[in-house]
C-alpha positions in Angstrom: 59.5 133.1 101.3 56.5 132.7 99.0 56.6 134.6 95.8 54.6 134.5 92.5 55.7 132.0 89.9 55.9 132.6 86.2 53.5 130.6 84.1 55.9 129.7 81.3 57.1 126.1 81.5 60.8 125.7 82.0 62.8 124.2 79.1 63.9 120.6 79.5 67.6 120.2 80.3 69.8 118.8 77.5 71.4 115.4 77.9 74.7 115.9 76.0 76.4 117.5 79.0 80.1 118.3 79.4 82.2 116.6 82.1 84.1 119.2 84.2 86.9 116.6 84.6 87.4 116.6 80.8 87.8 120.4 80.8 90.6 120.0 83.3 92.8 122.5 85.2 93.8 124.6 82.2 90.4 125.1 80.6 87.4 126.9 82.1 84.3 124.9 82.8 81.2 127.1 82.0 77.5 126.4 81.4 76.0 129.9 81.2 77.8 133.0 79.9 77.5 136.6 81.2 74.5 137.1 78.8 72.6 134.3 80.5 72.9 132.1 77.5 74.0 128.4 77.6 77.4 127.8 76.1 77.2 124.1 77.2 74.1 122.1 78.0 72.9 122.4 81.6 72.4 119.0 83.1 69.2 118.0 85.0 69.1 119.8 88.3 67.2 119.0 91.5 63.7 120.4 91.4 63.6 124.1 92.2 67.4 124.3 92.8 68.1 127.0 90.2 65.5 129.4 91.6 66.6 128.7 95.2 70.1 129.6 94.2 69.1 133.0 92.8 67.0 133.7 95.9 69.9 132.8 98.1 72.3 135.0 96.2 69.8 138.0 96.2 69.3 137.5 100.0 73.0 137.3 100.7 73.8 140.5 98.8 71.0 142.3 100.6 72.2 140.9 103.9 75.8 141.9 103.2 74.8 145.5 102.5 72.8 145.8 105.7 75.6 144.2 107.8 78.2 146.5 106.2 75.9 149.5 107.0 75.9 148.3 110.6 79.7 148.3 110.7 79.8 151.8 109.2 77.4 153.0 111.9 79.6 151.5 114.7 77.0 148.9 115.7 79.3 145.9 114.8 83.0 145.9 114.6 83.9 144.2 111.4 82.3 142.7 108.3 83.5 141.0 105.0 81.1 141.0 102.1 80.8 138.4 99.4 79.7 140.8 96.7 80.6 139.4 93.3 81.4 136.0 94.7 77.9 134.7 95.7 77.9 132.3 92.7 81.1 130.6 93.6 80.2 130.3 97.3 76.5 129.2 96.9 77.0 127.1 93.8 79.7 125.0 95.4 78.1 125.0 98.9 74.8 123.8 97.6 76.5 120.7 96.2 77.4 119.3 99.6 74.9 117.1 101.6 73.7 117.6 105.2 76.1 114.9 106.5 79.2 116.6 105.0 81.4 118.8 107.1 82.5 122.2 105.9 85.5 124.3 106.8 85.0 127.8 105.4 87.1 130.8 104.7 85.8 134.4 105.0 83.1 134.6 102.3 81.0 131.5 102.7 78.5 132.8 105.3 75.7 132.3 102.7 76.5 128.6 102.7 75.9 128.4 106.5 72.5 129.9 105.9 71.8 127.6 103.0 72.6 124.6 105.2 70.1 125.8 107.8 72.0 128.0 110.2 69.3 130.4 111.7 69.6 134.0 110.5 69.5 135.3 114.0 72.6 133.3 114.9 74.3 134.6 111.8 73.6 138.2 112.8 74.2 137.6 116.5 77.7 136.3 115.8 78.6 139.7 114.4 77.2 141.5 117.5 78.8 139.1 119.9 76.2 139.7 122.6 74.2 137.2 124.8 72.2 136.0 121.7 75.4 134.7 120.1 75.8 131.0 120.9 79.5 131.3 120.4 79.6 133.9 123.2 81.5 136.6 121.3 84.7 134.5 121.3 85.4 135.0 117.6 85.7 137.9 115.2 82.5 138.8 113.3 82.0 136.6 110.2 83.6 133.6 111.9 80.3 131.7 111.9 80.1 128.3 113.5 77.1 126.0 113.6 77.5 122.4 114.9 74.0 121.4 113.9 74.7 122.1 110.2 78.3 120.8 110.4 79.6 124.3 109.5 82.8 125.0 111.5 84.3 128.4 112.3 87.1 129.6 110.1 90.4 130.6 111.8 91.7 134.0 110.8 95.2 132.9 109.8 95.0 132.2 106.0 94.7 128.5 104.9 94.3 126.9 108.3 91.0 125.4 107.2 92.8 123.5 104.4 94.7 121.3 106.8 91.7 121.1 109.1 89.5 119.8 106.2 92.2 117.3 105.2 92.6 116.1 108.8 88.8 115.7 109.2 88.5 113.8 106.0 91.2 111.4 107.1 89.3 110.9 110.4 86.2 110.2 108.3 88.2 107.4 106.6 89.5 106.0 109.8 86.1 105.9 111.4 84.6 104.2 108.3 82.0 106.9 107.5 81.8 106.1 103.8 79.0 108.6 103.0 80.7 111.7 104.5 82.8 114.2 102.6 84.6 117.2 103.9 84.8 120.6 102.1 87.7 123.0 102.6 87.4 126.6 101.3 90.2 128.9 100.6 91.1 132.0 98.6 93.9 132.5 96.0 96.2 133.9 98.7 96.0 130.7 100.7 97.8 128.8 97.9 101.0 130.6 99.0 100.7 129.3 102.6 102.3 126.2 104.2 98.9 124.8 105.2 97.9 124.6 101.6 100.8 122.4 100.6 100.6 120.3 103.7 96.9 119.9 103.5 96.8 118.9 99.8 99.8 116.6 100.2 98.2 114.8 103.2 94.9 114.5 101.4 96.5 113.2 98.2 98.6 110.6 100.0 95.6 109.2 101.9 93.1 109.7 99.0 90.8 111.3 101.6 87.2 112.2 100.9 87.7 116.0 100.7 87.0 118.7 98.1 89.0 121.9 98.3 87.2 124.9 96.8 89.3 127.9 96.0 87.5 131.2 95.4 90.1 132.8 93.2 88.9 136.4 93.5 92.2 137.8 92.1 93.2 139.6 95.3 94.7 138.4 98.5 93.8 141.6 100.3 96.1 144.0 98.3 98.3 141.3 96.6 97.2 140.5 93.0 97.2 137.0 91.7 100.2 137.7 89.5 102.2 138.2 92.7 100.9 134.9 94.2 102.0 132.4 91.6 103.8 131.8 88.3 101.6 128.8 87.5 99.3 129.1 84.5 96.3 128.4 86.8 95.8 127.6 90.4 93.9 124.4 89.5 97.0 122.9 87.9 98.8 122.9 91.3 96.6 120.0 92.3 98.5 117.6 90.0 101.6 117.9 92.2 99.6 116.4 95.0 98.2 113.5 93.1 94.7 114.8 92.7 92.7 116.3 89.8 92.2 120.1 89.5 89.1 121.7 88.0 88.9 125.3 86.8 85.4 126.7 86.8 83.8 130.0 85.9 83.1 131.2 89.5 80.4 133.7 88.3 78.4 130.9 86.8 76.5 129.5 89.8 75.3 126.4 87.9 78.8 125.5 86.7 80.1 125.8 90.2 77.4 123.5 91.5 77.8 120.9 88.8 81.6 120.8 89.0 81.7 120.7 92.8 78.9 118.0 92.8 81.1 115.9 90.5 84.1 116.3 92.8 82.0 115.4 95.9 80.5 112.3 94.2 84.0 111.2 93.2 85.2 111.6 96.8 82.1 109.8 98.1 83.0 106.8 95.8 86.4 106.6 97.5 88.3 108.0 94.6 90.0 110.7 96.6 90.2 114.5 96.7 89.7 117.2 94.1 90.8 120.8 94.0 88.3 123.2 92.4 89.3 126.7 91.4 86.4 129.0 91.0 87.5 132.0 88.9 85.7 135.1 90.3 86.3 138.6 91.5 85.9 140.5 94.7 83.9 143.6 93.8 84.2 145.2 97.3 87.0 145.5 99.7 88.6 142.6 101.5 86.7 143.7 104.5 85.1 146.7 106.1 88.7 147.7 107.1 89.9 147.8 103.6 89.9 150.5 100.8 90.6 148.7 97.5 90.9 152.0 95.6 94.3 152.4 97.2 95.8 149.4 95.4 93.8 148.4 92.4 92.4 150.0 89.2 88.7 150.2 89.7 88.1 150.1 86.0 89.0 146.4 86.4 86.2 146.0 88.9 83.8 147.7 86.5 84.5 145.1 83.9 83.7 142.3 86.4 80.5 144.0 87.3 79.2 143.1 83.9 79.9 139.4 84.8 77.8 139.7 88.0 76.7 136.1 89.0 73.3 137.4 90.1 72.5 139.2 86.8 73.8 136.2 84.7 71.7 133.6 86.5 68.7 135.9 86.6 68.8 136.3 82.8 69.0 132.5 82.4 66.0 131.9 84.6 63.9 134.7 83.0 64.6 133.2 79.6 63.2 129.9 80.9 60.1 131.5 82.4 61.1 130.8 86.0 61.7 134.3 87.2 60.4 137.9 86.6 60.7 141.4 88.0 57.5 141.2 90.0 58.7 138.0 91.7 62.1 139.7 92.5 60.4 142.8 93.9 58.3 140.7 96.2 61.2 138.5 97.3 63.5 141.5 98.1 60.7 143.2 100.1 60.2 140.0 102.2 63.9 139.5 102.6 64.5 143.1 103.7 61.7 142.8 106.3 63.1 139.5 107.6 66.6 141.1 107.9 65.3 144.2 109.7 63.3 142.2 112.1 66.2 139.9 112.9 68.7 142.8 113.4 66.2 144.5 115.8 65.7 141.3 117.8 69.5 140.5 118.1 70.6 144.1 118.8 68.2 144.3 121.7 69.9 141.3 123.5 71.9 141.9 126.6 75.7 142.1 126.6 77.5 138.9 127.6 78.3 138.3 131.2 82.0 138.6 131.6 81.9 135.5 133.8 81.5 133.5 130.6 85.2 134.2 130.0 86.0 131.5 132.6 83.7 128.7 131.3 83.8 126.1 128.5 87.5 125.5 128.6 87.9 122.7 131.2 85.6 119.9 132.1 86.5 120.6 135.7 87.7 124.2 136.3 91.2 124.2 137.8 91.8 126.0 141.1 93.7 128.9 139.6 90.9 129.7 137.1 88.3 129.2 139.7 90.0 131.6 142.0 90.1 134.2 139.2 86.4 133.7 138.5 85.5 134.0 142.2 87.5 137.2 142.6 85.8 138.7 139.5 82.4 137.8 140.9 83.4 139.4 144.2 84.5 142.5 142.3 88.1 142.0 143.5 91.3 142.6 141.4 91.9 139.5 139.3 
């Protein structure tokens, strides 16, 4: 989306950068604080990346609000927003390359769009109608896009951890030396069996996988203090023979740089890394949840001051790479694109129930074929 650019030349990045591996699992790797000021030198970034990250975060927040509105209006059945976590999701997600495979959790839909998943497919997955290429077979927000190597999450917590570990081992066996797998999880997933099995498996084989934990402090209604007695989540990685990094999850640039370092390490054949992104879920767990029933919302107010969008915007404005006029134009264009896409997708026909019988067997077995034929003939199945 074309928008006006500021004339002020951006400042040159400093060279005395901080290695996130030196900060380790008990520190907190941070580049830009909540005032938009650099607390550590920001390394050189790909051309235009910093602005694209802000645009992606702004777009995702606007999209999330529209999709949540659709759920409240009864037009879709479920939605989980990423409000407050856009920096952790997009900062880490932007670090992966097109050849890498991603195994997401609930709040990484923005990463699918970043990697090139069409917006209409994103929206259609939540409607589950004939425009949905996954044919309505998953809950809303369970996006899947083979072309961008973004696989659907499974609703049971932490399943994607062992899936990512297994896929990374397959990459090793097949000799694809330039491919890395990414497995996303939340803080609650660290209490599940798949977490321990997946990290142990990856550690043993030194597989090319990066585990990214969005520690948003709440596993639905369970606070972090009830999840673990460990000083941090990142320190758990040491038990599985891999390094753990702890990153300010509301600092999108820190998330990008730390995850990129972990990916490059994996690509060099040095094994997995566990990255804990410390962030906060500003909204409910999903459209079915009311967080005021179990948490003190004054805590959420404190985290609003650390909003990843506001922080990154301040940093860009100070460098002359962003301004209010540009943001107004961008949000107007984004809103129009979202509205147009929703109208297009919502107008699609419902799925034919006959699709329930397809895509399971290469050759449909007799029993299933009989059920399909009776359905087509409008007989009891």
